[in-house]
N, C-alpha and C positions, 0 to 999 in steps of 0.2 A: 428587551424582554427576557425574563428568566422565570419560567413557569415550573412549579413543582407539581407533578401529577401524582406522586406518592411521596410520603415522608421517607427520606433515606435514613438507613441505619449507619452507625459509625463505620468508616472505611479506613484502610491503612495504605491502599495502593491506588494511584490514579493511572489508568491505562489510556494511552492516546492512540487513535488512528493518526496517520501522518498526512497522506495526500488529501488536499481539500479540507483538512481540519486545522492544521497548524500553518498552512500556506496554500496559496492558489496553485493547484497542480496543472490546470488546463494549459496555460502557455508553455509550461515546462515540458509536458509530455509531447506537445505538438512540435516543439523545437528538437526533442530527442528523436522523434520519428523522422523529422526532416533531415537531421544529421545522418541517420542511418540510410535513408532513401538516397541522399546525395552520394553517399559512398557506393551504394548498390548500382546507381545509374552510371557510375564511372567504370563499371565492368561491362564491356560491350555485349557479351552473351546474355547478361541479365537485362540490359537496357533494350535488347532486341525482342524480348518477350512481350506479347500482346496483353492488354488489359492490366489489371492490378495483380501482378504476379506474386508480390509479397503477400497480399491478402489470401490468394489461393493457397500458398504454402502454409500459411498460418492456420487456415481453416482445415486443410488436409491433416495436419498434425493434431489439431484439436479434436477432429473426428476419429482419427485412427488411434490416437493415444490420449483418450479423454482424461486419464489420471494426471496429465501434465497441466491441465487447466488450473490446478491448485498451486502451481509453481510457475509464475509468469516469466521468470528468468530462464529456466530450462526450456519452457515452451518456445520462447523466442529463439534461443540458441539452436534447438533441434530443428525448428522451422527454417532457419537460415541454412543449416547444413543440408537439409532436405532439398531446399531450393537450389543450392549450388550443385548438389549431386545430380540434378536433372539437366544440367548444362554440360557442355563438352569441355570439362575442366579436369586437370590432373588432381590427384589426391592432395598434393601440397597446396595447390591453388584453392581447392575447396576449403581446406582448413584455414589457410591464410585469410581468404576473403570473408569467411564466416566469422572468424575472430575479429577482424578489423571492422566489419559492419556492426558487430555487437558492441565493440569498444566505442565506436562513434556514438551509438545510442546511449551507452552507459555514462559516458563522460558528460554529455549534454543533460542526461537525466538527473545528475547530481548538481547541476548548475542552479542552485537554490540559495536564496537568502531569506531566512526567517526574520520578521520584523523585530526591532529592539523591544517593542512593547510586549510581544508574545514571549520573547526570551526572558524579560524581566518578570513576567507573570509566572513562568515555569520555575525560575529561580526562587521566587517567593513560595510557591506551592511545595517545592522540594524540601523546605524547612519543616514541613508538617507531614508530608506523604512520601512514600517511595514512588518514583515516576518510572513507568515502563512504556513501551510502544508495542502495539499489536497491529500489524498491517498486512493486507493482501498484496501490497505492491512490492517493488524491488529496489527502492531507493536506499542508498547507503548513507546513513546519518553521519558517519564519521568523515564524509567528504565535504560537508558544509557546516554551517554554524549551529547545528544541533549536536555536534560532536561532544560527547561527555555529559549530555543532559540526562540521559536515561540510564537507569540501573541495568536494564536489559531491553533488548529489541527482539521481538518475535516476528519472523517472516513466514508467510504462508508458503508451503512447499518444504523448505529445509526443516522447519520447526513443527509442522503439522498441517492438516487440511485447512483450506481457506475459510474465513468467516462467511456465512453464519455458523459453520460447524463449530462445536464447542472446544475442539482440540487445542487451539492456541491458548485459550483461557485456562483450560485444565492444566496445560503445561506450566503456565505462569503460577498457578496456585501451588503446584507441586514444587517448583523451583524456589518460590518465595516463602513457602510454609504458611500460606494464608487460606482461609475459606473463601469460596466464590463470592459470597455477599460482602466480603471485605475489599473487593475490587470494584471501583467505579470506572467504567469505560466510557470514553468520550469520542464520538465520531460523527461524521456528516451523513452517513447512510443508514436509513431505517432498515433496509434489507440485509445489510451485512453487519454493521456495527451494533445497532440496537437489538435486532433479532438475535445476533450471535451472543451478545452479552446476556440477554434475557434467557436464552436457551441454556446457557452455562450456569445460570443462577447468580450471575453478577448483577450489579446495579449499573444503570446506563444514563448517559446524557446524550441527547440528540442536538447537534448543531444544525438548526433549521435555517439555512441562509441561501438555499438554492431552489430553483423551481424545477425540481426533479420529481417524476412520478414513481412512487414506490408501490410494491405489492404487499409488503408487510403491514398488517393492521394493528399490531401491538403498540403499546405506549412505552416511551422512555420514562424513567423516573423523573428526569429533569429535561426541560426543553429550553434551549438558549438560541439567540439569534446572532450573537457575537461571541467569539471564543474568549475575549477578554472578560466576559461576565463571570468566567470561572474564578476570577480573583476573589469573589465573595466566599469561596471555599477556604481561603487562607486565613 
């Protein structure tokens, strides 16, 4: 299914969300969290904590430093250091364990393989459009087979506030010298991707292939059920 809710105007840039748009991120993030937790449980002082100590630390930092919620990488790193600081550890141990736990997460986080069919589609689209990525996540595309695919990659936090805020889209317009309506953003989330693109004045494609409840009631310009349906744009 590829449904046009509005007629789209000519675009120069295709902007892609990454997680759950170009690949299934659910097993990847679960494996990354498991790798981090395995390391944390190897620290006796951490393992002795009752309940879900990691979740407590993450919530504490999210509540006390809410600005970090736009930067999931820094949020995780600060929460790890906070958690370590509450244990009877030396400064060197706090730093070493925090870094090692994050690296365990980050390494597994980038253990991704995008399908050949998706890569072929992106290669075909790149002949006609500038391809960029705009993500609220923290995956490093240079560490797996999306390396070199995008002209630019915009990350929430380092490059601006998280979607649905318009900041990342505005940054892309400024960098690429295009008007918002010349960007067509593709993503799986109505709340972040479609709402963010619409608020920024960009055009939007909703990949509707998950049974997720969203609060945003606005429409995407185009609705698809399979990412490969974008081949029609080439």
